[in-house]
N, C-alpha and C positions, 0 to 999 in steps of 0.2 A: 503494499499500500504507501510505504516511503517512496519508492521509487517513482511511483504515479503523479504523486504528489508535487513531487521537483520532475517530472516532465516538461513543464513549460519552461522552466531555470535552463535545462538542457536543452531545449529546443534554440530558447534564446543566444545561450552559447555559443553556440553551434551555428546559428545565425550570424553572427555578428562576427567572428572569427571568419566564415565564409566571407562576408563583405570588407573584411579587410585585407586575406587574401587577396581578393578581385580590384579593389582599389590601389593596393602596391604592384600589379603587377606589371607598371609600366616602365619599371624600373629592370625589366627583365626584356625587354622588345627586338635586342639585338636575339634573340631566339627566338626565328620564325614561327613556332608552332603557338608560338603565345602570343602573336598578334591581333588573332581572332578573338581573345579575352578584350582585347577595346571597346569594342562595341558594346561589350556585355555592361565594362567599365564605365562608358558614358552611361547608359542607361540607369546605371545605379546611380549615379552621380545628378542626374536629370529626375529621379525620382527622390531624390535627396540632395537636395543643392547646397548642404550643410559642408558635407561631405567632400565637397571641390577646393574648400579652405584648411589650410593645414591646421588651423586652431580645431577644425572642425571635426577632423580628425584625432586630434588630440585629446577631443571630448566624444570620440566613437571608441580611444584605447583606453579613457578611464572606466566608462563604460564597462565594457568588455573585462575591465580587471576589476570591477565590483562583481560580476557576475563570477569570475573565477576565486572569488573570496568566497564563495556561497559552498563552494568543494573543502572539504575536509582532508588536504592530503599535503605534503608538501610539495609537490612537485606542480599543484594547481595554484598555492599559495604564492611561489617561486616566480611563476609565468604571471600572477596578478600583480606582482612586485616589479617586476620586468614591465609589465605593461604601464604600470605608474610611471615610471620613470620616463619610459619614452611619451606619455603623455606629457608629463610635465615639459621636457628636452624638445619637445614638438612645439607644445605653445609658448616657451621662449623662443626658439625658431622664427615660429610666424610674427610674433611681435616684433624680433630683429626688422625681418626681413622687410616685412611692412614699413618700418619706420626708412631704413636705406632706400626699399622704391620711390618711397617718398620723396627723399631728397635727391637722387637721382632725378627724378623727373622735375623738379624744384632747378636744379643745378640745369637740366638739359634747354628748359624752355628756354634760359636767357630772357631777353632783351626781345624778342619776335614775337607776333599776333600768337598763343598758345589755339586759339580757337580756326583760324585760317590754316584750311588741310593740307595749301601749300606746302606750309611751313611743316608740319605735322609730318607730308610725308620726305622731305625734305632731312628731316630729322632723322626719320628713319631709314633715309639709304645712306645717311651719313655712318651709321655705324653698322649698316648693313654689307662688311668689309668684302666678302664674298661675293656680292650681287648675286644671291640667289633668291631673293625676294622673302628671304627669313631671316631672323637672328636668332642663330643658334647661341648657347652654353659659353662657346669662348667667346663668343662676338660680345655674349653678354656681361662677364666677365671681364671682358679689354673695355668695352665701355663702363662700367663702373668705376676701372683704377683711372681712366682719362678723364671722370670727372671727380676724384679725389676719393671716393666712396668702396672703397673695393669690396666685392662682396666672396663670402668662403667660398668655397665650394658646396657645401648643403645650403648655404643662404641661396647662391644661384640654383640651386636643383629645386626650392622652396617657391623664389621668383617666377621660375619656368612652370609649375606647376600652378603660381595663380597666374600667369600670365596667358596661358597657352592651353586655350580650351577647347580644340580639334584634337589634342593627346598627342599629337608627332612628335613633341623633343623640340618644339623651335616655336619663334615668337612671330606669327605674319603680320603684314603692314596691316589688315583688319586688328588682329591682336593690341596691336600696339596701339591704333588708333584709338581702340575702346577704354584702352590702360591709361594712354594719355588725356584724356575725358573723361576720367572718368574720376572724382571727389579721392582725395587721400584716406577718407576711413574704411573706405570698403576694401582697401589693399590690406589694412592694420589686421 
């Protein structure tokens, strides 16, 4: 009977663990057979927009950790502790990256007209060094260094996660424009 009473707890723990795996799949995109998970990942993110943000994922990790604490075993408590630590670091990383992205955007705006589409495109093209039509993580790091606000590798990964809406690992011109025209508080 006690197993039946705990069934919802088991179900939630497995469901949210599966969601975490799906959301973190983009780290392994170089493996061709995992690329199909991106469609499912986008569906999960559409279902709950909170998961598209790093701080939202931090909340998910903390929730999963709290579910794991309900199980009485050394292994699940160890996993819960790991998830709480991961949640804390994810939250701090999200705040740090959000602040740095705001500073980078302010420094890029300079003295130009920040509402002029031609000005926005010229800024994008200035930092799209390989002229691919996208800003990749290396170009984003170079951009942050040139504006004297360097992003660490982890912050760069979070910044790409924040700005890259189609999950191809790069910032397109349209994604750049959305970032440029969005209030700062949205990214923190």
